Steps between C-alpha positions, in 0.01 A plus 500: 500500500173586673407130513831418665441761769152358567640149527769623740238668720290183509806290582592732786151484646484120475846468653393674820389171661721374781398136546795266468357303208425820307847654530646322198206588275494859619874537451474355151219740407684802633824390335331434166322835503812689595711307251252571220506872573879517520549277194250703299657830598855379440441356154182671382378170357250235601772234496694688764189526715435126466860412585492734799173348619641147477822584682323714759237233564758231569710728719196633689372150568838387627535802728141464624557136587832565670362777721179320602476441875539135593300312761596171660281248680594371844339297778454598861538268801145369445558413134293788362629659183576873485658736250791734562732721296811317385 
């Protein structure tokens, strides 16, 4: 159980990045860590922790990707490219 708590703490610290391309990975790490803790506590077995980590990782990655800020590329009247929030 102590190992699971350490993994969850590491996942939370790595998931603190806010760059758009890191949101999915951070969400997956946080979800996997949280899922492992909850699965381990709920079942008291390693299999429950592994199942919770898998489910939490997929869900966290999906949520991280869905909530990432989007940027679009446009052109001004001189043809120069610029980025803006979609």
